[in-house]
N, C-alpha and C positions, 0 to 999 in steps of 0.2 A: 452569501457565504460560500466560499470555495470548498471543493471537496476536501482538500488538505485541512482546512479550518474545521470542517465538520468532524474529521477524524480526530483532530487534536481535542475537540470538545467532547468526544464520546467518553462515557463512563466505563466502557468495557468493550470487548469484541462485539462485532455486529455483522451478521450476514447481509443485512441491507447495505451497509457500507461496502462490503466485499463486492456485491453486485454492482454498485455504483462505480467502484474502481474498475471492474471488468469492462463496463460500458465505456468508461473514459479511455481505456487502453485499446478499444476497438473490438472487444469480444462481441460476438453476436449470439442471439438465442433464438431457437426455433422450437415449435411444438413438434414433438416426435411421438406419435401415439398420444398417450395421456401424460407424457413427461415433457418438461421444458429442458432442452439440451443446450449446452453452452459450447461455443467453439472459439478458441483463441485465434487471433489473426495469423493467417498462414499455416494453421494447424487443422487438418481435417478430422481430428480425433474428437468424438463426442464426449462431453463430460457432464456429470450430473450437476455441477456447479463450479464456480470459480474457486481458486485456492482460498484458504482462510487467512487472507493477508492481515486482518485486524486481530487475529488470535494467535498466530504462529510467527515466531521470530524468523524461522527458516523461510516461511512463505514471504514475509515482509522483505527479507534480504533479496528475494528475486525481483523486487521492484526497483532496487538501486541500479541506476544506469551503469552500464559497463564503463570501467575506468574510474569510477568514483569509489571513495573509501568512507567508512563510517566510524564514528566515535560515539559510544553510548555511555551515559552516566546517570546515576540516581542520586538526587539530593534528598535526604530524608524529609518527608513531609511536603516536598515541592513537586514530586513526580519524576518522570523519566525525561531525559533530554537527549536528543540525537543531533549530531552535526554530520552532514554528508558533504564531503569536499571532493572536487574534481582534481584528479592528478594532472600536474603539468600546466594547468590553466587556472585562471581565477574563476572560481565558482563555488558557491556553498549554499546549502539549504539547512535551516535549523527548525526543529519542532520540539514541542513539549507536550506530553500526554500522560495519562494515568498508567499505561503499561508500556514496556519496551517495544512490543509489536506495533502498537498504535503510533508511538512516536516515530519509529523507523518508517512505517508506511507513509505517514504524513510528510516526513522530510524527503523521502524518495520521490513522492509525487510532486513536491515543490521543486525538486531538482529537475523533474521532467516538465515543469511548467504547468502542472495541473493543480 
């Protein structure tokens, strides 16, 4: 099962999935004293953990590749649907999940090939 499929299947936000997204995006983690620190690629700033991509719509938006747009809709009883389309070129990624943040995170990762 791919990471985006795991996100679509999630029943709600998950820090475990957030950590898996971080690893897929190239984040690294190191033991600093008694804490595990996270570092985004090309960013020397130590963080306590990755963003809450599966819980926050704003955080999930940061996963959408530059130049792509989103369309989010909710069909009562069927969950949230997201379509991410690339401007000016053919390309789209579609996801369905129980929350808008999960659907957007999954679609954005599909657009990134994850």
